[in-house]
C-alpha positions in Angstrom: -6.9 63.1 -23.2 -9.8 61.5 -21.2 -9.4 61.4 -17.4 -11.4 59.0 -15.4 -11.7 58.6 -11.6 -11.9 55.4 -9.6 -12.7 54.9 -5.9 -10.3 53.1 -3.7 -10.5 49.3 -4.0 -11.6 49.3 -7.7 -10.1 46.7 -9.9 -9.4 48.8 -13.0 -7.7 46.3 -15.2 -7.5 42.5 -14.9 -5.2 40.0 -16.5 -6.4 39.0 -20.0 -8.3 42.3 -20.5 -7.7 43.8 -24.0 -4.9 46.3 -24.0 -6.0 49.3 -26.1 -4.5 52.3 -24.2 -1.8 53.4 -21.8 -3.1 54.9 -18.5 -1.1 57.7 -16.8 -1.8 58.0 -13.1 -2.9 61.6 -12.5 -3.6 61.2 -8.8 -3.7 58.4 -6.3 -1.8 55.1 -6.2 -2.3 51.7 -7.8 -1.3 48.1 -6.8 0.0 46.2 -9.8 0.0 42.5 -9.1 1.0 39.3 -10.8 1.5 35.7 -9.6 4.5 35.9 -7.3 4.8 39.6 -6.8 3.4 43.1 -6.8 4.5 46.7 -7.1 2.9 50.1 -6.3 2.5 52.8 -8.9 2.0 56.4 -8.1 1.3 59.8 -9.7 3.3 59.9 -13.0 3.5 56.2 -13.4 2.1 54.5 -16.5 -0.2 51.4 -16.4 0.2 49.0 -19.3 3.7 50.2 -20.5 5.3 46.9 -19.5 2.6 44.9 -21.5 2.7 47.0 -24.7 4.0 44.3 -26.9 0.9 42.1 -26.4 -2.8 42.4 -27.2 -3.9 41.7 -23.6 -2.8 42.6 -20.1 -1.0 40.1 -17.9 -0.9 42.3 -14.8 -3.8 43.2 -12.6 -4.3 46.9 -11.5 -6.3 47.9 -8.4 -6.7 51.4 -6.9 -5.2 51.7 -3.5 -6.8 55.1 -2.9 -9.1 57.3 -4.9 -7.3 57.4 -8.3 -7.6 59.3 -11.5 -6.2 58.0 -14.8 -5.5 59.7 -18.2 -5.9 57.3 -21.1 -3.8 57.5 -24.3 -4.4 55.2 -27.2 -1.3 53.1 -27.9 -1.2 51.8 -31.5 2.3 52.0 -33.0 1.4 55.1 -34.9 -0.2 56.9 -31.9 2.7 56.1 -29.5 5.4 57.1 -32.1 3.5 60.4 -32.5 3.6 60.9 -28.7 7.3 60.3 -28.6 7.9 62.8 -31.4 5.5 65.6 -30.3 5.1 65.3 -26.6 8.6 65.1 -24.9 7.3 65.5 -21.4 4.8 62.6 -21.8 7.6 60.6 -23.5 9.9 61.1 -20.5 7.1 60.0 -18.1 6.6 56.8 -20.2 10.3 56.0 -20.4 10.9 56.7 -16.7 7.9 54.6 -15.6 8.9 51.7 -17.9 12.4 51.4 -16.4 11.2 51.9 -12.8 8.7 49.1 -13.2 11.1 46.9 -15.0 13.8 47.2 -12.3 11.3 46.5 -9.5 10.1 43.4 -11.3 13.7 42.2 -11.9 14.5 42.8 -8.2 11.4 40.9 -7.0 12.3 38.1 -9.4 15.8 37.7 -7.9 14.4 37.8 -4.4 11.8 35.2 -5.2 14.5 32.8 -6.5 16.4 33.3 -3.3 13.3 32.7 -1.2 12.7 29.4 -3.0 16.2 28.2 -2.1 15.8 29.3 1.5 12.3 27.8 1.7 13.5 24.4 0.4 16.4 24.3 2.9 14.0 25.2 5.7 11.6 22.4 4.7 14.3 19.7 4.6 15.8 20.9 8.0 12.4 20.9 9.6 11.8 17.3 8.6 15.2 16.2 9.9 14.4 18.0 13.2 10.9 16.3 13.4 12.5 12.9 12.9 15.0 13.7 15.7 12.1 14.5 18.1 10.2 11.3 17.2 13.3 9.1 17.5 14.1 10.6 20.9 10.6 10.0 22.2 10.2 6.5 20.6 7.4 7.7 18.3 6.7 6.5 14.8 8.0 9.2 12.3 5.4 9.8 9.6 6.4 10.6 6.1 4.2 13.0 4.1 3.0 12.1 0.6 5.3 13.4 -2.2 7.9 14.8 0.3 10.5 12.5 -1.1 9.9 13.9 -4.6 10.5 17.5 -3.6 13.7 19.0 -5.2 15.3 22.4 -5.3 13.9 24.8 -7.8 15.1 24.1 -11.3 14.1 26.6 -14.0 13.8 25.4 -17.5 14.5 29.0 -18.6 16.2 31.6 -16.6 17.1 35.3 -17.0 20.8 35.9 -17.7 22.6 38.1 -15.1 23.5 40.7 -17.7 19.9 41.7 -18.4 19.5 44.0 -15.3 22.8 45.8 -16.1 21.9 46.0 -19.7 18.7 47.9 -18.9 20.6 50.1 -16.4 22.9 51.2 -19.2 20.0 51.5 -21.7 18.1 53.8 -19.3 21.2 56.0 -19.0 21.4 56.2 -22.8 17.7 57.0 -23.2 17.9 59.7 -20.4 20.9 61.3 -22.1 19.2 61.8 -25.4 17.8 65.3 -25.3 15.7 65.1 -28.5 13.8 61.8 -28.5 11.7 62.9 -31.4 14.7 62.3 -33.7 15.0 58.6 -32.7 11.3 57.8 -32.1 11.7 54.4 -33.7 14.5 53.5 -31.3 12.5 54.6 -28.3 9.4 52.7 -29.5 11.5 49.5 -30.2 13.2 49.8 -26.8 9.7 49.9 -25.1 8.6 46.8 -27.1 11.8 44.9 -26.2 11.5 45.8 -22.5 7.8 44.7 -22.6 8.8 41.4 -24.1 11.5 40.9 -21.4 9.0 41.8 -18.7 6.6 39.1 -20.0 9.4 36.6 -20.0 10.4 37.5 -16.4 6.8 37.3 -15.2 6.3 33.9 -16.9 9.3 32.6 -14.8 7.8 34.4 -11.7 4.7 32.3 -12.3 6.8 29.1 -12.3 8.5 30.3 -9.1 5.2 31.2 -7.5 3.8 27.7 -8.3 6.9 26.1 -6.8 6.6 28.1 -3.6 2.9 27.3 -3.4 3.6 23.6 -3.7 6.3 23.9 -1.0 3.9 25.9 1.2 1.4 23.0 1.1 3.9 20.9 3.0 3.8 23.4 5.9 0.0 23.5 6.0 -2.9 22.3 3.8 -6.6 21.5 4.0 -5.9 17.7 4.3 -3.7 18.2 7.4 -0.9 16.1 5.7 1.6 18.8 6.7 4.5 19.8 8.9 2.3 21.8 11.2 0.3 18.7 12.1 3.5 16.6 12.4 5.0 18.9 15.0 1.8 19.6 16.8 1.1 15.8 17.1 4.5 15.3 18.7 3.8 18.2 21.1 0.4 16.8 22.1 2.0 13.4 22.8 4.9 14.5 24.9 3.0 17.3 26.7 3.9 21.0 27.4 6.2 20.1 30.3 8.7 18.0 28.4 12.2 19.5 27.9 11.6 19.4 24.1 8.2 21.2 24.2 9.8 24.7 24.0 11.8 23.8 20.9 8.7 22.3 19.2 6.5 25.3 20.0 9.2 27.6 18.7 9.3 25.6 15.5 5.5 25.9 15.2 5.8 29.6 15.8 8.3 29.9 13.0 6.0 28.0 10.7 3.2 30.4 11.5 5.4 33.4 10.6 6.3 31.7 7.3 2.7 31.0 6.5 1.4 34.5 7.4 3.6 36.1 4.8 2.4 34.0 1.9 -0.4 35.3 -0.4 -1.3 31.8 -1.6 -2.3 30.5 1.9 -6.0 29.8 2.5 -6.6 32.4 5.3 -9.7 30.8 6.7 -8.1 27.4 6.9 -4.9 28.9 8.4 -6.8 30.9 11.1 -8.9 27.8 12.0 -5.8 25.6 12.4 -3.9 28.1 14.4 -6.9 28.7 16.7 -7.3 25.0 17.3 -3.6 24.7 18.0 -3.6 27.5 20.5 -6.6 26.1 22.3 -4.9 22.7 22.7 -1.6 24.2 23.7 -3.4 26.2 26.4 -5.0 23.0 27.7 -1.6 21.2 27.7 0.0 24.1 29.7 -2.8 24.0 32.3 -2.5 20.3 32.8 0.1 19.1 35.4 1.0 15.9 33.6 1.7 15.0 30.0 -1.3 13.5 28.3 -1.4 9.7 28.0 -3.1 7.7 25.3 -6.3 5.9 26.2 -5.5 2.3 27.0 -7.2 -0.6 25.2 -9.0 -3.2 27.3 -6.9 -6.0 28.6 -9.0 -8.6 26.8 -8.4 -7.0 23.4 -4.7 -6.7 24.1 -4.6 -10.4 24.9 -6.5 -11.2 21.7 -3.9 -9.2 19.7 -0.9 -11.0 21.2 1.1 -13.0 18.7 -0.9 -11.8 15.8 1.7 -12.8 13.2 1.8 -16.5 14.3 -2.0 -16.6 14.3 -2.1 -15.5 10.7 0.8 -17.8 9.6 -0.8 -20.8 11.3 -4.2 -20.1 9.6 -2.6 -19.8 6.1 -0.8 -23.1 6.4 1.9 -22.1 3.9 5.1 -24.1 3.2 7.8 -23.8 5.8 10.1 -21.7 3.5 7.5 -19.1 3.0 6.4 -19.0 6.7 9.9 -18.9 8.1 11.0 -16.3 5.5 8.1 -14.0 6.3 8.6 -14.3 10.0 12.3 -13.6 9.7 11.7 -10.5 7.5 9.1 -9.1 9.9 11.4 -9.6 12.9 14.2 -7.7 11.1 11.7 -5.0 10.1 10.6 -4.5 13.7 14.2 -3.7 14.6 14.5 -0.9 12.0 14.6 2.5 13.7 13.1 4.1 10.6 10.4 1.9 9.0 10.2 4.3 6.0 14.0 4.3 5.4 15.0 4.3 1.7 18.4 2.7 2.0 19.2 -0.5 0.2 18.8 -2.7 3.3 15.3 -1.4 4.0 14.3 -1.6 0.4 15.3 -5.3 0.1 13.6 -6.1 3.3 10.4 -4.6 2.1 10.6 -6.5 -1.2 11.1 -9.8 0.7 8.1 -9.0 2.9 5.9 -8.1 -0.1 6.8 -11.3 -2.0 5.8 -13.6 0.9 2.9 -11.4 2.0 0.8 -12.2 -1.1 1.7 -15.9 -1.0 0.3 -16.0 2.6 -2.7 -13.8 1.6 -3.6 -16.1 -1.3 -3.4 -19.3 0.9 -5.4 -17.8 3.7 -8.0 -16.4 1.4 -8.6 -19.7 -0.3 -9.0 -21.4 3.0 -11.4 -18.7 4.3 -13.8 -19.4 1.5 -14.9 -22.7 3.2 -14.5 -21.4 6.8 -17.6 -20.1 8.6 -15.5 -18.8 11.5 -12.6 -16.8 10.2 -10.6 -15.4 13.2 -10.8 -11.6 13.6 -7.0 -11.3 13.4 -7.1 -13.0 10.0 -10.0 -10.7 8.8 -7.7 -7.8 9.9 -5.0 -9.3 7.7 -7.4 -9.5 4.7 -8.9 -6.0 5.0 -6.1 -3.9 6.4 -2.9 -5.7 5.7 -2.4 -6.1 9.4 0.2 -8.6 10.6 1.7 -7.4 13.9 0.5 -5.4 16.9 3.8 -3.7 17.4 4.2 -2.6 13.8 0.6 -1.4 13.7 0.8 0.3 17.1 -1.3 -1.3 19.9 -3.9 1.4 20.0 -4.4 1.2 16.2 -4.5 -2.6 16.3 -7.2 -2.4 19.0 -9.3 -0.1 16.8 -9.0 -2.4 13.8 -10.0 -5.3 16.0 -13.2 -3.5 17.1 -14.3 -2.6 13.6 -13.3 -5.5 11.4 -16.6 -7.4 11.9 -18.7 -4.3 10.9 -16.9 -2.5 8.1 -19.1 0.2 6.5 -18.9 -1.1 2.9 -21.9 -2.1 1.0 -21.7 -4.2 -2.2 -25.3 -3.5 -3.0 -24.2 0.1 -3.5 -21.0 -0.8 -5.3 -18.6 -0.3 -2.4 -16.5 -3.4 -1.6 -13.8 -4.2 0.8 -11.0 -6.1 -1.0 -12.1 -9.3 0.7 -15.7 -8.8 -0.5 -14.5 -8.1 -4.0 -12.4 -11.2 -4.2 -15.2 -13.3 -2.9 -17.6 -11.8 -5.5 -15.0 -12.8 -8.2 -14.8 -16.3 -6.8 -18.6 -16.7 -6.7 -18.9 -15.4 -10.3 -20.8 -12.2 -9.4 -17.9 -10.2 -10.8 -15.5 -11.0 -13.6 -11.7 -10.5 -12.9 -10.2 -7.1 -13.7 -7.9 -6.5 -16.6 -4.2 -6.9 -15.7 -1.5 -4.2 -16.0 -1.1 -5.1 -19.7 -4.8 -4.4 -20.3 -5.6 -8.1 -20.8 -8.8 -9.5 -19.3 -8.9 -13.0 -17.9 -9.9 -14.8 -21.2 -7.2 -12.9 -23.1 -4.7 -13.9 -20.4 -5.6 -17.6 -20.7 -5.5 -17.4 -24.5 -1.9 -15.9 -24.2 -0.9 -18.8 -22.0 -2.1 -21.3 -24.6 -0.4 -19.4 -27.5 2.9 -19.3 -25.6 2.7 -23.0 -24.8 2.4 -22.5 -21.0 -0.8 -24.5 -21.0 -2.2 -27.2 -23.3 -5.1 -26.4 -25.6 -7.2 -28.9 -23.7 -6.6 -26.9 -20.5 -7.9 -23.6 -21.9 -11.7 -24.3 -21.4 -11.1 -25.8 -18.0 -9.0 -22.8 -16.9 -11.6 -20.3 -18.2 -14.3 -21.8 -15.9 -12.0 -22.4 -12.9 -13.1 -20.0 -10.1 -10.0 -20.5 -8.1 -7.8 -19.6 -11.1 -9.9 -16.5 -11.7 -9.6 -15.2 -8.2 -5.9 -15.9 -8.1 -5.6 -13.9 -11.3 -7.4 -11.0 -9.7 -5.3 -11.2 -6.5 -1.9 -11.6 -8.3 -2.6 -8.9 -10.9 -5.0 -6.2 -9.9 -4.7 -6.4 -6.1 -0.8 -6.4 -6.0 -0.5 -3.6 -8.5 -3.3 -1.3 -7.1 -2.4 -1.9 -3.5 0.9 -0.2 -4.2 -0.6 2.5 -6.4 -3.2 3.6 -3.8 -0.7 3.6 -1.0 0.9 6.4 -3.1 4.5 6.4 -1.9 5.9 3.6 -4.1 9.5 4.0 -2.9 8.6 3.0 0.7 5.7 0.6 -0.1 5.1 -2.6 1.9 1.7 -4.2 2.1 1.7 -4.5 5.9 -0.1 -2.1 8.2 2.4 0.3 9.8 1.9 2.9 12.4 4.3 5.2 10.6 2.0 5.5 7.6 -0.9 6.8 9.7 -1.1 10.5 9.0 -4.5 11.2 10.5 -6.9 9.7 13.0 -8.0 6.3 11.7 -11.7 6.7 12.6 -12.0 9.9 10.6 -10.3 8.4 7.5 -12.2 5.1 7.3 -13.9 5.1 3.9 -17.6 4.0 4.0 -20.3 3.4 1.4 -22.0 6.5 2.8 -19.0 8.8 2.2 -18.4 7.3 -1.3 -22.1 7.8 -2.2 -22.0 11.4 -0.8 -19.0 12.2 -2.9 -20.5 10.9 -6.1 -23.7 12.9 -5.4 -21.6 16.0 -5.0 -19.8 15.4 -8.3 -23.0 14.6 -10.2 -24.8 17.6 -8.7 -22.2 19.6 -10.8 -21.4 17.3 -13.7 -24.9 15.7 -13.9 -24.0 13.5 -16.9 -20.7 12.2 -15.5 -21.8 8.6 -15.3 -24.5 8.4 -17.9 -23.9 6.3 -20.9 -25.7 6.3 -24.2 -27.4 3.0 -25.1 -29.9 1.8 -27.7 -33.6 1.4 -26.8 -36.1 -0.1 -29.2 -39.8 -1.1 -28.7 -41.5 -1.6 -32.1 -44.7 -2.8 -30.5 -45.5 0.7 -29.3 -44.0 2.5 -32.3 -40.5 3.2 -30.9 -37.8 2.4 -33.4 -34.2 2.9 -32.5 -33.7 5.6 -29.8 -30.5 6.6 -28.0 -31.1 6.9 -24.3 -28.8 7.7 -21.4 -28.5 5.3 -18.5 -26.6 6.1 -15.3 -24.0 3.4 -14.3 -22.1 4.3 -11.2 -18.7 2.7 -10.7 -17.7 -0.1 -8.3 -15.4 1.2 -5.6 -12.9 -1.3 -4.1 -11.3 -0.4 -0.7 -7.7 -1.6 -0.8 -6.1 -2.9 2.4 -3.7 0.0 3.2 -3.4 3.4 4.6 -3.0 5.5 1.5 -3.2 8.8 -0.3 -4.2 8.0 -3.9 -7.1 6.7 -5.9 -6.9 4.5 -9.1 -9.3 4.4 -12.0 -8.5 0.9 -13.1 -10.9 0.3 -16.0 -13.9 2.1 -17.4 -16.0 -1.0 -18.3 -16.1 -4.8 -17.8 -14.9 -6.5 -20.9 -16.8 -5.0 -23.9 -20.1 -4.3 -22.3 -20.6 -0.5 -22.2 -23.4 -0.7 -19.6 -21.1 -2.3 -17.0 -19.7 -0.3 -14.1 -16.2 1.2 -14.1 -13.8 0.1 -11.4 -12.2 2.5 -9.0 -9.9 1.8 -6.1 -9.1 3.8 -3.0 -7.4 3.0 0.3 -9.7 1.7 3.1 -8.1 4.4 5.2 -7.8 7.4 2.9 -5.4 10.1 4.2 -6.3 12.5 1.4 -9.6 14.2 0.8 -11.9 11.4 -0.6 -14.1 13.9 -2.5 -11.1 15.4 -4.3 -9.8 11.9 -5.2 -13.1 10.8 -6.7 -13.3 14.1 -8.7 -9.9 13.2 -10.2 -11.0 9.6 -10.9 -14.2 10.9 -12.5 -12.0 13.1 -14.8 -9.9 10.0 -15.7 -13.1 8.0 -16.3 -14.5 10.7 -18.6 -11.3 10.7 -20.7 -11.0 6.9 -20.9 -14.7 6.3 -21.6 -14.6 8.8 -24.5 -11.5 7.0 -25.9 -13.3 3.7 -25.6 -16.4 5.0 -27.5 -14.4 6.8 -30.2 -11.9 4.0 -30.7 -9.1 4.7 -33.1 -10.5 8.1 -33.9 -10.3 9.4 -30.3 -8.0 12.2 -31.3 -9.5 13.0 -34.7 -11.0 16.5 -34.5 -13.0 15.9 -37.7 -15.2 13.7 -35.4 -15.9 16.0 -32.5 -15.6 14.5 -29.0 -14.2 15.4 -25.6 -10.8 13.8 -26.3 -10.4 14.9 -29.9 -11.3 18.6 -29.2 -9.1 18.7 -26.1 -6.2 17.0 -27.9 -6.5 19.5 -30.7 -6.6 22.4 -28.2 -3.4 21.4 -26.4 -1.5 20.3 -29.6 -2.1 23.6 -31.3 -2.5 26.1 -28.4 0.5 28.2 -29.6 -1.4 29.1 -32.8 -4.8 29.7 -31.2 -5.8 33.3 -31.5 -8.5 32.9 -28.8 -5.7 32.4 -26.2 -3.9 35.4 -24.7 -0.1 35.3 -24.3 -0.6 34.8 -20.5 -3.0 31.9 -21.2 -0.4 30.3 -23.5 2.3 30.6 -20.8 0.0 28.9 -18.3 -0.6 26.0 -20.7 3.1 25.6 -21.3 3.8 25.5 -17.5 0.9 23.1 -17.0 2.2 20.8 -19.7 5.6 20.7 -18.0 3.9 19.7 -14.7 1.7 17.1 -16.4 4.9 15.7 -18.1 3.4 16.4 -21.5 0.5 14.1 -20.9 -2.7 15.2 -22.6 -4.8 13.1 -20.3 -3.2 14.5 -17.2 -3.8 18.0 -18.5 -7.5 17.3 -19.0 -7.8 15.7 -15.6 -6.4 18.8 -14.0 -8.7 21.0 -15.9 -11.6 18.8 -15.0 -10.7 19.1 -11.3 -10.8 22.9 -11.7 -14.1 22.6 -13.6 -15.8 20.7 -10.8 -14.2 22.2 -7.7 -14.0 25.9 -8.8 -15.9 26.8 -12.0 -18.9 24.9 -10.8 -18.8 27.0 -7.6 -18.7 30.3 -9.7 -14.9 30.8 -9.4 -13.4 30.9 -13.0 -10.1 29.1 -13.3 -9.9 28.0 -17.0 -9.2 29.8 -20.2 -11.9 30.4 -22.7 -11.1 27.5 -25.0 -10.8 24.9 -22.2 -14.0 26.2 -20.6 -15.9 25.8 -23.9 -14.7 22.2 -24.3 -15.6 21.3 -20.8 -19.0 23.0 -21.0 -19.8 21.3 -24.3 -19.0 17.7 -23.1 -19.4 18.0 -19.3 -22.2 20.5 -18.9 -23.3 21.8 -15.4 -26.5 20.8 -13.9 -29.6 22.9 -14.4 -29.3 24.6 -11.0 -25.7 25.7 -11.6 -26.4 26.7 -15.2 -29.2 29.0 -13.9 -26.8 30.6 -11.4 -24.0 31.1 -13.9 -26.1 32.4 -16.8 -25.8 36.0 -15.7 -22.0 35.6 -16.0 -20.8 36.8 -19.4 -18.1 34.1 -19.4 -20.8 31.4 -19.7 -23.8 33.2 -21.4 -22.9 32.5 -25.0 -22.1 28.8 -24.3 -25.3 28.4 -22.3 -27.5 29.9 -25.1 -26.1 27.4 -27.6 -26.6 24.6 -25.1 -30.2 25.6 -24.4 -31.0 25.6 -28.2 -29.7 22.0 -28.6 -31.3 20.9 -25.4 -34.7 22.2 -26.4 -34.4 20.3 -29.7 -33.7 17.0 -27.8 -36.6 17.7 -25.3 -39.0 18.5 -28.2 -38.0 15.2 -29.9 -38.6 13.2 -26.7 -42.0 15.0 -26.2 -43.0 14.1 -29.8 -42.0 10.5 -29.2 -44.0 10.3 -26.0 -47.1 11.8 -27.7 -46.7 9.2 -30.5 -46.7 6.4 -27.9 -49.8 7.8 -26.3 -51.6 8.1 -29.7 -50.9 4.4 -30.2 -52.8 3.7 -27.0 -49.7 2.5 -25.1 -48.3 3.5 -21.8 -45.0 5.5 -22.0 -42.2 3.2 -21.0 -40.1 4.0 -18.0 -37.0 4.3 -20.2 -38.4 7.2 -22.0 -39.7 8.8 -18.8 -36.3 8.6 -17.3 -34.6 10.0 -20.5 -36.8 13.1 -20.4 -36.0 13.6 -16.7 -32.3 13.2 -17.6 -32.6 15.9 -20.3 -34.1 18.3 -17.8 -31.4 17.8 -15.1 
């Protein structure tokens, strides 16, 4: 028996470490933790007994105080021998097993109860928030995904009889005086209990993930949360209003809820609470409730009657104009602009239908108008139609920025108006529609189905007006709804109730887009490089594959939204054309995170495009084929621990069994966490990502000392050195021929060394 001592705070065993021994605590105490719970083990308890049926640990063990452990090898033969020959140690093992099992079962039941309570608390909190906003005539905001939150539903649950079964089993095991005579029974009982513990902890992970998702609605990094909803109401009504006490009490309850959760980001929580307390103190010291800054009278006058200005400019038919005006008038009268009842839904549908008719007519007129009114520009770029629906202060802000929007087509960042203009002028070809047909394919389909005559096909293919209308009626209408993000309450008009953050801080610019892409490419340096063929026989260069960076076009959709869309990876069939990504012009979510996700989608779709029909054929190695094979056969993969397999199973459920969605989630973890030195992926996923989306040289250098990456990096360095040597030999050959090394080869060598 080997005894080893550990100082307080030492992590002695981590999840996924190989299980090769049981450890009896000789002195001290240990914190055993797993997602969603923890228990404390003391002298006489056994570490690893609940995991004996598996090759690896799925519980983390950390010394709470100076601790000594006695290790006992735990093969079937060795453990059976202990049961037969060491009755005292056998009793310690059995007692510790059942003690830990019952604590885990108790925590499991409590966690389920907490989820139910948490869900009810969340729903009641939103109802109370809506009551406050209605009472004070404020626009109630709706959080992204809130309408999709449901009570916890477990795909697999633990039957009620399990706890009682183990209570009876423990009594039986305790009553047997000579365990040596039934060693196989005791050993089998330990393995069965270990298997059930693993099953319980798998469900605890699911419960933990559910609670973590619910928790994000209370407070998150993007400030799209209940804490901000309530605090915003308080700041508007002031600390002296009769409802301020109830609101501060609600915020206090939220803080209590948040403080008790392990998954909360403590730094973010402390910062938000400190900010809130400072503002609350300022409110309490003021003698009057704060009032919003008033817009200048001249701007207010300009904004008056915005709807009629837009309708007059568009010059649509009377039916469309009157129908839109009537729908907007009815919509103004709704107390809840984000209501989901049938009346509100039909009203939004009527508004949407006429909105795009008016938008199309106004856009076509603007192409020949050198003095488009500001109000109409607001309509084009923001979906603005009415100062009351937008909120006067918001409308005034839009009015001041509409002539100087921070887009930049030269850097691939377009407002939707700039994009449509580029399509009309022939600088950009129309996007594919939702059926993945480009404009020529769409026209061909019209001819085949008899909707146009054969003689009209060539004319329509060159008609710029038809091309821009195709773009507007297909890509714009679809993507506008998708980027808004809350499809059930979508309408294309600019509404105050959709503004979840300060507009000035959420306006997307060419600078912020460029910065985000630089951040992504500083980690995944090859994200937007594409392989293309270079040849120059005159200097002795035959056919060489070189990599060229093609950054995507980003189109700013006219809405206040929470999503991004990766619409297409190339233009037509030309692989050196930019991808098309769309985000809202006012992005309520974190833009960097959205573009990371879109980059993951782009990586997947671009690989499928290159591989063609063999995109999932593992005999032809690629990002998609290897990842597809990994997910399809993960249950048989010996490189994955039982815990890793459980995580994949849960992740697949969340991804609705989509292989692409699974990859995108892993790619997000790869860029945001693994690239920062915080491992989140399993060994197999990490290997695939590193092979096809390698880190930049700077990050590789930092991570090379980490054993998780060393083997992969050594293989990568060998292949890289071969490619660099080939490029050096090619450059030397060009020099020997008396020619200057072409820029393409110089850039290729620089790319290889990134």
